[in-house]
Phi, psi and omega in degrees: 000128181274129176273167178297324182294325188288319181293321172301313181294331173293321180298316187291337170287344183283156187277161174301304185307318183284330175289323174300314183302306189294327190263354189299328184288334175269008181271145170302160193299325181297314180290325176293328177287328173301307178300317180297325180289315180298317178296319182274347187212054177301319184286333179292323183295328185293340177256016182246153177275169178303323183287321183293324176297322181291326179302305193283326182274349183072034183216163182279166178296327180299325181290319180300311184295318183296325178293307182301321177293326181292335177268358175116008183252149181274340178196189184291324187291315177300322180295318181293325184294320185293319181291327176296317173294322177292311182290333179270008184292324183292335180284340186270352189291146184238155181286129183282169188295335179282347178109346185275136183272116173313324175295319179285331170297320180293318175304318173309300183298325168307317182288318187285335173291311176304315178294331178286324176296320181293321182293314188287352182245020175295121188250098174301323182291310177302311184300322181297315183287315182296317175302323174297316174295320182299315186296333182251005185291138175276346178204146175225115181250141189225120180234144174201134177271148185050235183302317180303328177293334173307311189285334171303309185293325182298312180299319185298311183304319183292323186279323180296320179303336185255009173084026173265149178278096188234126180236132175255134179234138167248357182257119186290329179296315182295320178299318182286330181293322181262004179287352182287350173274354182280158180173204176301138178086001172253163177231138177235130184240129184243133168255140172199132176302306193270329181083010184244357185292118192305314177298321183287330176291320183290320181299313183289317179298320177295320183293310179306322182297318179284359182102354182280152168293126182251140178228131174251126170241114190215171178265352182220108189281341180261080186208170184292340181283320182295323181292334177276355186252154178286320184232130172242137167251126179268124185276304175198196178265182176242029195264003183269155183277113187282051183290119182066022183075035189316146182272356189309324184284356178286346182297306189297321183294322179300313184300317180291323181294328179288312180303318178294319173297322183289322174294322174298322174305321182297319185280323181289324185250023172289138181296140175297140169282000000 
């Protein structure tokens, strides 16, 4: 049986970013917007005042202070000091006597953990149904903002290579402008690490309203993006330290893409009856 004291110590051992990730679904909208911005831009937050953070996150200063207190800090200054120590850890690592750099070892573990999460959440039924929809789609629109836009282009490339009509968008305005061609017989795929990006959620909601089959590929299946999708695939977790916009979350998404291509191969090469 876990005591209250044990639970508190476990929380104390959590990093700020992992705690925000775990609690974001339970936060009010104003606090969730702040948490999302911090998760995606931890280094920027270190250089911002409470007023600047509120402006960029779309929430008031009172909400920022409330969030800081909710995760165990007396104020914004204490929060920033702790975040600075957390974000700066990879830079402080020293080379061990064996010649292996602890930071590189940690990077390897993070990549392996992301792949393991993606592997453990493979949903064969959803993969098969998505692959079936892709194989017969007259058009496939794929959208991702920021880093997720790179992965959207990777999936479009893989689909084009097997002869399917796929378009990748990283510009939300362009994606919405051409979305009027979506409808029955089309597929819309959206990538998002957090599952909270407003433009990405709107893209998938619009595609679903138009009659397209919608797919979310995200690190958080319990998110607004997943709710907007017919099918949701989990790529990896958010527990790695996003120092400098690390590419480590891409590992899980690439794994999901290749799993999807394996399922698609079965449909594209299925003998005609």
